C-alpha positions in Angstrom: -92.5 32.9 35.5 -96.1 32.2 37.2 -98.9 32.7 35.8 -100.0 35.8 38.6 -96.7 37.9 38.3 -97.6 37.2 35.0 -100.6 38.8 34.7 -99.5 41.1 37.5 -97.0 42.1 35.0 -99.1 42.7 31.6 -101.9 44.8 33.7 -98.9 46.8 34.3 -97.7 47.8 30.5 -97.7 51.0 30.5 -97.0 50.9 25.7 -98.1 54.1 23.8 -99.0 51.5 21.0 -99.6 54.8 17.9 -95.2 55.3 19.0 -94.4 51.9 18.4 -96.6 51.8 15.1 -94.6 54.7 13.9 -92.0 53.1 14.5 -92.4 49.8 13.2 -93.4 52.3 9.8 -90.2 53.7 9.8 -87.9 50.4 10.6 -90.3 49.1 7.0 -89.7 52.4 5.0 -86.0 52.1 5.6 -86.4 48.2 3.9 -88.2 49.3 1.0 -90.4 51.0 -0.6 -94.7 51.0 0.6 -97.0 52.9 -0.6 -99.6 54.6 2.1 -102.2 51.7 1.8 -99.7 49.1 1.3 -97.8 50.0 4.9 -101.4 50.2 6.4 -102.2 46.7 5.1 -99.1 45.3 6.8 -98.6 47.1 9.8 -102.0 45.7 10.6 -101.5 42.3 9.4 -102.1 39.1 11.6 -99.2 38.3 9.8 -97.2 41.5 9.9 -97.3 43.5 13.2 -100.9 43.2 14.6 -101.3 47.2 14.9 -105.2 48.0 15.1 -106.7 50.1 11.3 -106.5 52.9 13.8 -103.1 52.2 14.8 -101.0 51.5 11.1 -102.9 54.9 9.8 -102.2 56.7 12.9 -98.0 55.7 11.2 -98.4 56.3 7.5 -99.9 59.8 8.4 -96.3 60.1 10.9 -93.7 59.0 8.3 -96.1 61.0 5.8 -98.3 58.7 3.5 
């Protein structure tokens, strides 16, 4: 795709990042146990999913940690 088309597509994305963080949290918990802080750290890590701290905390709340 050329740059203009790619920029248009990104500008028109409608993603609920909090919902995506909850899905990621559930996936992590299916694989291994996490503490609340460990899950938040994983979700917000630059080496993990790179969600914001707010999104990661929201996800931890929603999965019951």
